[in-house]
N, C-alpha and C positions, 0 to 999 in steps of 0.2 A: 504493500500500500504506500502511496506517495504521502510522506509525512507533511510535505509543504501544504497540501490542500487542507489538512487538519488544522494546523495553526493559523493559516491564512483565513480559513472559514470562521474560526473562533474570533480572530481579530476583526473580521468583517462584521460579525454579529455585534461585538462590543462597540465598534465605531458607529454602526447603524443605530445602536441603542442610545446614543447621545441625544437627548431631547432638545434639539436646538430651538424648537418652537417655544418650549417652556422657558429656556434661558433668555431668548430674545424678549418675550413678553414680560419677563421678570424685571428687565431693565426699565420697563414702563410701570413697574409696580402693579402688574396684573398677573394673577394666577390663571393661566390660560385653561387649566383643567376645571375651573369653576365658573367659566363664562361661556355663553353660546352653547355649542354642542359638547363642550368639554374636550374636544379633540385637539391634539397638539400640532396639527398640520397647517398648511398655508391658508386655506380657506377660513378657518376659524380665527387665525391670527389676523387676517385681513378684516374680518367683521368686528373683532374685539379690540384691535389695537390700531391698525391702519396699514396703508399701502407700503410704507417704508419698512416696517417690521415684517410684513408679509413677504416682501421681495428678498430680504435677508434670510428669512426662514426657508423660502423656496430654494434659493441658491445653496444654502447649507445642506438641505435635505438631498438635493441633486448631487452635491459634492460627496455625501455619504455613500451614494451608490457608485460614484465614479472612482473614488480613491482605491477601493478594493480591486477594481478592474485593472487599474494601472499597476498595482502591486503584482497582480496575477500575471499581467503581460511581462513585467520585468523579470519574473521568475520563469518565464517560458512555459506557463501552463497551457495545456490544450484547451480548446474552446469550451468543451462541456464542463471542465473543471472551473473555468472562469465563470460560467453561468451559475454553477452551484455556489461559488463564493459570493456572487452578486445576490443570489437568493437569500443567503444568510444575512447579508446587510439589510435586505428588505424586512426579513423576520425580526431583526434587531430593532428596526424603526417601529414596526407594528406591535411588538411584544418586548418592550424595553425592560431589561433587568433593573434599570435605575428607577423605573416607575411602577414596580410591582407587576411586571409583565403586561402592562398596558402601553398604549402608544397611539400612533397615527394610523393612516390608511395606506401608506406606502406608495402613493402615486408619484411624488417627486423623486423618491429614492429609486423606484422602479424605472423611472425615465432616465435617471443618471446611469443606472446599470445597463439598460438597453442601448443607450446612445454610445457608451464606451465600447460595448461589444460590437455594435453595428451602427455607425453614424447615419447611414442611409435610412435605416428603419426609424431611428430617432427623429430625423428631419421630416420623414413622411408622416409620422404620428402627430407631430406638434401642431400643424395647421388643422388637423381633424379636431384636436382638443379645443383650440381657439375658436374654430367655427361653431362647434357644438355649444360651447359656453355662451358665445355671442348670440346664438339663435334661441337657446332655451333659458339662459340666465342661471343655469344650475351647474356648478362645478362638478357635482357628483355625476351628472349625465355626461359631461365632457370627459371625465376620467374613465368611465366605463366604455364609452364609445371609442375613445382613442386607444384604450387597451385592446379592445376587440379588433380594431383596425390593424394593430400590429401583427396579429396572427394572419389576417388577410394579406397584408403586404409581404410578410415573410414567405407565404406560400406562393403568391404571385411572382415574387422576385426569385423564387427557387433557392431560398437560403438553406443552409445546412439543417438537418433534422433536429439537432439539439437546440437550435435557435427557435424553431417552431415549438418544441416541447417547453422551452423556457417561457415563451410568450403565453402559451396555454396555461401554465402554472401561475404566472403573474396575473393573467386575466381572472382565473378562478379565485385567487387570493383577493384581488380588488373587488370582485363581486361579493365575496364573503364579508369583507370589511365594510362594504356599502349596503349590507342587507337592510339596515334601518332606513337608509336613504331611499332604497327601492320601495319600502313600505310607505314612506312619506310622499314619494312621487306618485304612487298609486292612489293615495288618499288626497292628493292635491295640496299638501301643506309642507312641502320641502322648502328649505331656506334658499333664497336666491344668493348668487355669488357674492354680491356686495351688500347684502342685507345686514343692518346693524344688529349686533348680538346683545342680548340681555344676560343677566346672571342665570345660572342653572336653576336657582330657586324661582326666579321670575318666569322662565320658560316652562317650568313644571306646573305653574298655576293653571287651574281650569278657568273657563270663562266665568263661572259662578264665583270662584274665589276672587277674581279680578274685580267683579262688580261689588262684592262685599267689601273689598279693600278700599273702594272709593266712597263708601257710604259713611 
């Protein structure tokens, strides 16, 4: 067994587990896990803190997926091992050991992983995400549609089998992480991309409780 993949995968998980969204929001004296959706990713940082903090969070989370890929390349790992290392970085973001195995939804980290493995696929997926968010106003929809488009592009471009498998796994994980969003989309009460967040206590109130609070 190649020992490189073991220690690089562990390092990728730990690097992916760094909760940049939490750290960035904390500089604004905001506990990102207690506002909006409670998610540590870019969309909740945007709604709860602002564009600047969201941009830093997005770049940092993309960076988390990219750095393990660069290390894997430097070590001369074959493609499927690089994909496995990248997947561990995504798992670190989604299930951070530093947050009690909670975390984000892995969209930006997945994008960093895919782009470093195959920049053509990354560039093809980006406009799909932007267009979907622009049309629907839902970042969750953009994330899921762009993730699925990656599989389509990989097959259409006749990429290696392991890239297709990696993209299928990423899509499945993104769907799982967005299961609550899917329900809200079906119910018609999903948060829009730039909708301002309230505290978790406020968002948990029922209409009756809100009416009682005003009396």
